[in-house]
N, C-alpha and C positions, 0 to 999 in steps of 0.2 A: 427396690419402690416401697416395700414397708419403712425403710429407714428415711427416706425423704420425700416421701409422698406428703407429709402433712406440712414440711417446710416450704416444698413446692407451691402447695397449696395456698399458703398465707402469701407467700410472694406475689403469687399472680393476682390473689385476690385485692392487694394493695394496689397492684398497677390498673386493675379492672376499674378504679373510681378515677383515674385519669381522665381527661377528655382526648380522644383520638384525633388527631390532626389529619384535616382532610385532604386527599389527593386530588391535584390540578389535572390529572389526565385520567384515571379511572371513573367510571359513572359512579354516582351515589349508589351504595348497596342498600337494600331495605333494612329495616331493624329487624333485629333477631333477639329472640328472648335471651338471657343470660343462662348459661348452663347450671343446672341444679346441683346444690352441693351434696357431697355423698352424705348416706345416712349413716355410715358410722362416725362415731365420735373422733375428733381428731385434737390432737394434742397440740398445745400451744407451743413454739419453739421458735427460736430465734430464727430469722431469715438466712437462708443457706448462700442465695446469689449476692449480686453486688448492691452496696446502697443506693437507693434511688438518687437522681439529681435533680433537682428541683430547677427548673426554667427560669431565667432571669425575666423579672416583669417589666414591662415598658410603664411610661406615665400614666395610661389609663388602667392599666392592672395595679400599679402600687397604689392607686386611691382607695382602693378596697381594703388596703392594709392601715390607712390613716385612722388613729384613734382619736384625733383631736375633732371636737365637736362645735358647731356653730356657735358664733356668739350670740347673746340675747340682745336684741336690740334694745337700746337705750336713748331716746331723743329728748329727755328732760335734763340730764346732765349736762353743766355746762364743759367745752372742751379747750384744747389749745390750739384749735384751727387758727392757721392764720398766723400765730406766734411761732411756729416751730419751723427750724432750719438749722444747717450746719452752721456753726457758730466760728468767724473769722476771728475772734479774739483767744478760741482756744485752738488754737492749731499752730503746727510748728512754723517756724520762720520761712520755710522754702515752698510751703503749701499756699496754692491761690483759689479762693473759694470765688466760683462765678456764679452765673444765674441760674435757676432752675436745677440747682444742687451738683452742677459741673464742677469738679475738682480736677485741677491742674497743678504743676509747681514748676519751679526754677531747675534747670538742669544744668548750670554753668559750675565751673570750679568744682569742687569736692561736691556740690548739691546733687551731681549726677550719680552719686555713689549712696545719697541719704534716703531714707524713709521717710515720705510725708505723712503726716498725720492730722487728721481734724475731727473734732467731736461735737455734736449736738448740743444745742443751748437749752435742749429738754430732756430730762430724764425720767424713768419711770420707775415706781418703787411698788406697783402693783397691778393686778390685771394680766391680760394676755396681749402682748402687742408684737407688731410685725413691720420690718422696713426692708427695704431691697436697693441692691447695689448693682448697676450695668456696667461692665466693662466697654468703652467706648473704643480704646486704642490703646496698643503697648508699643514702646519704642522699640524696633526690630535690633538683634544684635544686641541686646543687654539684659541684664540681669532684672528682669521686671517680676513685680509681685503684687498681690491685693490681697488685703484682711478685712473681713466683715466681723464686728464684733461688738461688745459693750464694755464698759469702764464704769469705775466711780468717778467722780467729778474731781478727786482731789490726786490723780494718778497723772504723773508728767506723761507728756506724749513722747518725751525723748526715751522714755523707759519702758520700752514696749515688751520686756518680761517681766514687768511686776507682777505679784500674785492678785492683784484686784484688778487684773483685766482677762478676757476670755475671747476667743475668737476663732475664725475657719482662715486658714490661709488658701491661697487659689490652688496649690498643689493638692488639696483635701486634708490636711494636716490641722488637728484641733490643738489650740494653744490653750494650756490653762496652768497658772502658777508657775510660769518661766519654762513648761517642757511642751513639748509637741509630740502627740500621738495619731495614727490613725484610725478614724473611727470604723467599726465594724459591723456591717450591715449586709445578712446573707442574701444571696442571689442579686445584688446591686453592684455597680461598678465603683470604682474610685471616686470619692465626691470632690473632684476637681472641675475648674472652671477656667474658663479662658474668656479671648475675645469675642465680642457677642453675646455671650451668656448673661442672663439676668439672675442673680442671686438673692435670696432674702434670709433673713435672720428672724426667728421667733422665739420671742422671749416670754415665757410662760412664768408669772408670778403670782398665779391663783393658789389660793393657799387650799381649796376644795378639789385641785385636779390631779389626777394621777401622774401627771408630768411636772409638778409644781417645781419651781426654781431650777428649770433647765432651759437650756437654749438648742435650737435645731435649725439645720440649714436646708434650704429648699432650692433647687436649681431648675429654673423655667417650668415653675409651677408645680413640680413634683417634689416629694421629700428625699434628700440625698444622704442624711444621717439621721439616726436614732436619737432622741433627746438627751443630751450631755448634762449632766449635772454641772451646777454653779458651785464653785468653793464655798465654804462657810465665811470666810471673811468678806464675801459680796452679799450674803442674804442679809434681807433686812435694810439694804441701801438703796437709793436713787441710782439706777444704771442708765448710762447714756450712751446711745449709739456711737459707736467711734468705727471709722474707715482708716486703714492704712493701705498707700500705694508707692510704689516706687516704678519711675520710668513707665507710668500709665497715665490715661485720662478717663475718668470713672464719672458718673452720674449718680448720685443718691437719691432714692425718692422717699421720703419720710409721710407720704400719704397727701391726700385723704383715702386715695384707692390705690390696690398696687397696681403695678404693669402687666403682671400674668395673673391668670386666674389660678386660685388654689381650689383644693377638694372642700373646703369649708371656708366660713365667713370667718372674719378675723379683724380687729380694730386695729388702723394703722397707729404709729407712734405720733405721726402729724395729728390725728384725731382723738388722742388719748383724752381721759377725763381729767379735770384740775385736780380732783381729788386723789388720783393717781398719779400726777406728774409732778415734778420739781425742776424750776427752772435755775438754769447755770447763773452763778455769780459773776460770770465774766462778760463783759460786755464791752463792745467795741466804743472807742472813744475815751475820754476821761484824761488825766495828765499822767503819762508813765514816768518811771524814775529810773536814773540811771546811778546804779550804787556802786562805789569803787572802795572795796575793803582795802584799809592799810594795815598790815601787821607786820611782825617780824617772821621770819622763817621758822617754822618748826613749833610755832607758840598757838597754833590752833585757828588758823584764818580758813584750813579747808572745813573743819568742824562748822564753824561758824556760817561759812557760805552754805555748807548742805543744810543746817537749820533753817537758814532763810529762804531758800528754794522751796523746801517742803511746805513753808507758808505761803507761798507767792506762787503757784502751780504755774500759772500763764508766762512767768518770767523765764527769760533766757540767759543761762550762763554762758559767757564768752571766754573760753579758756581751751586749751590743748586737751586735758582729760574730759571734757564734755564733748568735744568732736569726736575723739576716738571711741567714746561710749557710744556715741549715736552711730558712728561708722560701725561698730560692732553689733548692735541692736538692728542695724540695717540688712544684715546678712552676712558681712566680712568678718574674716579672720582678722584678729589683730593681735600680734604676736608681741608682747612688752618685754624688751629685754635690759632692763635698768633705766637709768638716767634719773630724772627726777619728776615730781608731779608737775612742775612747771613747764618743763623741756625733757619729756619722755623721749626713750629710745624704741623704735618699735618698726614692725613691718607688716604689711597688709596684703592678704591674699584676696584676689579678685577686683584688685586695684594695681595701679604701679607701686611696685614694691619700694622705689624711692619715695620717701615720705616727703621730700620738697615737691615732687610733684602733686601731692595734695595740699600744698600750701600750709602745713602744720608748722614745720621747722622755721620757715621764714615768716612767719605771722599773717599771711595772706589769707588763710582761710578764717583765721580770727576777725579779721578787716571785714571779710566779706560778711561773715555771720552778723558782726555787729551793724553793718550797712544794711542788710535784710531786715534786723529787728528794727533797725530805726525807719525804713519805709513804713513798715506796718505799725508803727508807735508802740511796742510792745516793751516792757520795762526789762533792764537788762542789769546783770551784776558781772563787771569785768574783773577776772580773777587772773591777775598777773602779779605774782608774790612779789618778786624783787624789782619788778619796774613800778608798780603802785608806790613804792618807796622813794620812788625818783621826783623829786620836784619838776624837773622838765619832762618827764614822761607824763605826768598828771596833766601839765599846761596842754600838750599834745591830744592827750584824750579829750579833754572838755571842748576841744575845737574839732573832734572828729564827731562827738554826740551832736545828733539832728538837733532841731529848733523844738521848742514844748516841750523839753525834757525838764524835770526837777531832778538835779546832781546833788548827791549824797556822798560825803565821805564819811566811813565808819571804819574809825581807830578800834582796831581789835588787839588790846594788850591788857595784862594782868590777869588774875586767877579765872578761870572759866566759869560761866554760870553753872547753877545746878542743872538746868535743862541740858547744856551742852554734855556736862558729866554724865546724865542719865542716859542720853542717845549715844555716849560711847560705850558706856557699860551694858546698854541693850545690843549692840552691835556685838560686843564680844560674848554675850548671853548665846544669842542665836546662832554664832560660828560655832562655838562649844557644843550647842546642843545638834547642830547640823554634822559636826565631825561624831558625835555620839550616835547619831541615827544611821551613819553609815557604818559604821564599826557594828552596830548591831544588825544592820540588814546583811553584811558581809558574814556575821556570825550565823544567822539564820539560813543563808543559803548553803555555809559548810555543814549546819547541822543536818538541814535537808536532805543535803548529798549521802551524809553518813548514814542516816534513817534508811534512805532507799537502798543503798549497799547493804544494809544489814537484812532489810527485808528482802531483797534478793537472793541473799545467802540463804534466809530461811527457806524461801520458796524453793531452791535448789534442793536443799537437804530433805523436805518433805516429798519431793518429787523422786528423790534417790530411794528412800525408804520406801514409797508407794510400787517404785519396781522391784525392789526388793521382796516386799510381800506378795507381788503378784508372781514373782517368779517361785517363791514358795508353795503358794495355791496352786500354780500349775503342775510343779513336781509331784506333789502329793496327788493330784488329781490323776497324772500319768501313771502313778505307783498303784493307785485303786482301779484305775482301767486295767493295767497288765495284772493285777491279782485275779479280778473278775474274769477275764479272758483265760488265765490258767485254770481258774475253777471251771470254767466252762468245759474247756478240753479235758481235763480231768474226767469230770462227770462223763461226758460224751464218751471216753475210753473205758471208764468202768461199766458203763451200759452196755457196751459193745462187747466186753469179755465177760461180763455176767457176775462181775464181783463188786465190792465196795471200792468207791474211789479214794484213793491215796490221799492224805492230808498235803494241802500244797504248802510248801514253804513261803513265806512272806520274802520278796524281794527288797531286798535294802537299797534304797535309791539315795544317792547320796545329794546332801543338800546343797545348794549353789553356795559358793563362799562369798560372804557378804563384805563390803569395804568395811575398815574400822571406822566407827562410831565418830562422828565428829561432835567436839565439846559444845553442848546446846548453849545457847546463848543466855543471859542473864533474864531478858525478858522473852517469855514465850509467845504472849499476845501479839497478834498484828498490830493493834494500837499501843504504841509506847508513849508513856508519860513524858511530853516535852519538858527539858530542860527550862525553867523559866529565864527570861531575859533580866540581864542585870538591871540595877535601878542607876538612873542618871546622879550622878553626885557632881556638884561644883564648889571646890574649895576654894575657887578665886576669892581674895579681898579686895572686894569692888571699891573698898572705900579709898583706895589708893589711887585707882583709874580716873583720869581726868579728860584726858585725851583718846582718840582712836589710834591704835596703833597701824602705821601703814608700810609699807614694804619698803619703799623709796622715800626719800626726803623731798621736803616741799620743794627746795632751791639745792643745787649742786653747790657743793662747798667752794669750788672754783669761782663761780658766778657770784657767791658772797664775796670773797676775798677780792674779788677785781671790782664791786661797784658800793660795798658797803659805805665807804666815805661820803657818798652821795645820798644815802639815807637819811630821810627826814620826815616828821609829821606833817599833815596837811594843815595850813593856817587860813584865817579867813582872807587873805588877800588873795589866794588863788582863784577865787571865783565860784567856790563850790555854794550851792544853796543852801546846804546845811553839813555841818559838820558834828558826828554823833561820836560819841566815847562809851563803847561798852565793855563790862569788865573792870573797868577802873578810870578813874578821872586822869586829867592831863598830867599830874604829876608822877602817877605810876606810869604813863606812857613814856615820860621824859626818863626815869630811872631804868625802865626797861631798854632804852634807846641805848643809854650809857654802858648798862652791862654787855650788851651786843657788841659797842665798840670795843670795848676793853678786852673782850673775849677773841674778838676777831684780830686786833692788834697783836695779841698773845700767840695768834696761831699763824699769823700771816709771814710769808717768806718773801721780805722785801730786798731788792736789790741794793745790797749796803756798798758803800766805795771803800776800799782800803786805803785809809787817810796816810799821809805822811808822819804822824806820830807813830802809828803802829810798824811801819817799815822801819822807821829808826831806832823803835824799841828791839826788834826782831833782830835787827843787824847787831845792835850792841849786846844783845843776850849772845848770839852765836858767837862772838867773839870772847865773851867772857867765859861761858860754859866750855869751849874749846880749849881755851886756857887753863881753867880748872882742870878738865881732865888731863892734860899735858902733866900739870904737877902733880897729880896723883899716881901719874903713872911713871914718872920719874925719881920722884922723891919718897913713895910710899911702895911698902911691898903689901901683899894682901895680909891683913891680920888673921891669927887664928881666934878660934871661937873663945878660947881661955882668956886672951888678950880683951875681946870685946868688951866694953863697958868699964875698964879698969883705968885709972887716972885719966878719965874724961876732962876736959876743962867745962868751966860754966860756959853756956852756950851765948847767952845775951850780954855776957860780960866780954866776950872778944871782939875786938876792934878791926883785926883784920884776919879774914877765914882763910886767908892762904898761909896764916903763918900765927899758930896759937901761942907761940912763946918758945916753943921748943922746935921750931924748925919743920913742924909738922901741920899740915891745913887742917881746917875743922872736919874736911869731907875725907880725912885719911881713910876710912872705913868704907865707904861707900861702895855698894856692889850695883850691878845691872838696874835692878828694881828701884835703887834709891834714885840713880840718874835718871830713869824714867819718871819717877813719881816729882821729882824736881823740874824737870821739863813740863811736866803737865801742870804743875802750878803755876808756871810763868805763862803758860799758854791760857790758861782760862783767866789769868789775870789782864792780859794784853787784849783779849778778844773782847770780853765784856766791857772793859772801858773803851776800846776804839768803838765798838756797836753803840754805847751809851753817846759817844758824843757825835755819832752821825744822826742817830733818831731822834735823839733830846730825851727829856727828863719825862714828857708826857706818855712813852711808851712803856709798857709794865717790864719788858725784858726778853731775854732768850729764854724761850718755853722748851722743856724737853723735847716735844715733838718737831720743833725747828732747830733745835741745836745742831742736828748733823749738817743741815742747809748751811747755817752760819760758819761752822767749823772748816768746812769743804770752803768756803767764800773766804776765808782770811788765810788760811793755811795751804789750799792748795791741795789737799790730800783728805783721804776718808779718815774715821774715826772708829776704833774697835774696842767694844768694852770688855770683851773676851783677853785683850791683850793685857789689861789690868786685873784679870780675873774676878770682874764684875758684870753684871747682867743688864744694867740701867744706868741711866744719869743720877737717880737717887742714890744708887750705892757709891758711884764717883764723888758725890757731894758729902758723903758719909768718910769716905777714905782720906779726902782732902778737907775735913772739916775745919783745919786752921785757915782757909782759904777761901773756900767755897762753902754756900750754904743756897737753900731754897726757900722762897717766901710760902708762907702757911697759905696765903689767900689766892695768890694767883699761880704758883708752883714755878714761877723764873727763877733764874739763878741770880744770886746776890754774891759780892764780894765784900770781904772784910778789911781791905786795903786800900788806901788812895792810890791814885792813877801814876803818882812820881815816888811809889814804894822804892828804896835802894833794892838792886838786884841781889844783894848779899842776905836781903832779908828771908828771900825763899829757900837758901841752903841752909840758913839756920833753921827754919821751920821744918825743914827735911831732915835735918840732923836730929831734932827733938822727936820729931815722930818715929825715927828710926830706933831711939834709945829706949823710947815707950814700947815700943812693939817687941823688940830685944826682951824688956824686961817682963812683959806678960807671958812671952813665949817660955821664959825659964820659970815663971809661976805654974806652968801648966795650961794656959788658955791656948788650945790649939787655934781656936779662931782667929787669933792674930796674925797667923802665918799667910802670908801672901801666895797667892796661886797665880805667878805671871805665866803669860804665853806669849813668848815674843815672836813665836812663828804666826800669831795672828796678824802680825803687821805687814805680812807679805802683801802685795798688792795694793797697798793704802797711799804708796807714793813715796818720794823720796823725801829723807832727811825725818824721818819720824822721832828722831831725837836729837833734834838740832841740825847743825850743816854736817853732813858725813853719814855713812851709813854702818859703822863699824861699831862692835860692842867694846865696852872698856874691859880691861882685866877682872877676871873674877864673876864673869858673868853666867852663872850658873851651869858651870860645865862646859861653856864654849870658848873656843880660843878666840883672840882678840883678832881676828881677820875680817876683812870685808866680806859683806853679805853676797853671795852670788845664786842667781836664781837656777833651779834644777833645770838641767836639759830635757825636754820633751820631744822623744822620737816623732818625727812627722810622719814615718811610715814603717811597718813592721814586717820582716821578712818572715821566710817561713820557719818556725820552731821556735821564733823570738816571741 
């Protein structure tokens, strides 16, 4: 009772101030005086009982917690009464603004999955104002939602996650700077609202108020959330009431009086003072504009469209990426898995996974979006990069745009403007800063965990030391008690015997064995000095950045290869109201187009027919090279290394390569690698000349990236660089420098001999290269040695060295026998 009396008294005293609930069955008891407090002083202690639970407050009781004060009446100032409404010109294309503030929308096609947004035509920049939204109906079985909030006038309603917009979702979450959090209000339920509820938003911009620069949600006249602060980027700017809804019909009340009574008087947005209001620049009517940006892929068209959309808030971007972004901010999960910016590959959660059902892949969604924008006379920018380069598509597009539109073709070609460059650099700066902030946040969490672990360890060590000291004190006290008891017994015995008490020997009490002391931490204090966060350093050379880096190309390479021949710049005869050139004039645009066509021709894999000239040349070559191999095999023995290079005739003075004058052919010393290089020289010669005959002189030639395709087309087999001991086509060109070379500008293959070059020329070139290689090897040049790998030719097709597949005599330790593929067991028995 002594130990717990004070805390029990304190706990009971706190409950004594709570009003007692009246019983419905028991009669009313007479009031009795409260018991007097005890006269003895009571020490204040922590409550020993459970913490009290505050009861939930209803709407009438919540009014007593409201700290907002009544507005001071002002009848002399001019107001915007009669001018304020939800602005049809500042709404998404699928939103329908009716009379009395009723908002509904389109629900066919992909519009059934999009969130509609409407903004008022009046924004407030001072004072305290209020507006309401009443949920009239929700479409059953759908993912309905409603958001009430405010935003700046330059925020696109298709970018609901922008940092310059805040609001409350119908599920109670508070959306601010792209993230959603659940407001915490003690003693109140989750601030969600549903069909039939009337919710209001209180925007407090009074500088002298304790709730300045905050927004609050009220539900059916009662406060539902505490004041939530506005982000810094929205302070000092005009904020417009913004309502977002999906699969719902709502009614917006801007004033002059609220639908539900509040615990205080407040001015509605529709009755705002003109000094505190700002009118929107977007108005219905006028002459809308249809912009068609025409630019080459990966040359900055997307950057220009982003800049244009930022300057034209009420405009609509008709493209695949804008539709996907809209679906994403509408609550659907869009998983992109490659493709291009023009034709992305994606899956959508919350809607049919087949993207064709949404109409994005086949263009139905884009056409629906363009038609809806035309009906509402909204300015549009049609972003179809590859299609806008085709004259036929541009003609079809002009016929689709509704009447009353001013059509503008914008040619985007040349060096990007400084504005575009700075926007790209700013995006990279923000991305790097965000990555650094995430790293610092993760580092802080790790440091906090480590600090908590150290503090917990010190706490355990301190507790263990206290227990050891307590055990020592108890042992000492026990020894003292035993000694005193022994002394009393001795004294009593001495008194009984009449003599002096014998001295009592002190009893030795063993001290408790303490655990080995742990190493003390370096910092003994509870408050440790935190290590400062690293400073943000950005070493990027922004002077070299011109455009934004994107994860996918603007247009798929296959699409460019398929349609680049139809690319053209718009001309006045097509019917555009105006043609603008940005970043460069018409001459710059023409040069950019020529460069693109040349580049695509270089990389294009065309279907080339194998003509008669090539077939006759290959037939003749097979007959000649087989005859040369037969002559070498029958007339020549493989020379020794001491005989190589001795008494060799002059190569270019030999008239008959089969007989140099002594009955021996010029190729008497050829080994397998020489025959392989001889055959490769002829193949390059025949293939490139045949290709040139088919494609004409306007084609730059065979590029290294298309070489394998054309080699297979002409010879019906694959090509292996490793067979010749090389890694790339550039290495092959250096190996066959007397026959093959690469253009310095285009990188395409070039030949040094005309198409009717005698076949004997190639064997002379091979013999000359052989002698030069042996001379370099004898001089100690190890790089001159060939590293042929004939095993790499397996699987490349028949006839890799001409007609037949047998190797000549002297082929690097291999016998002159036909090649046989290794036998592969189809199944393995036990133990094999």
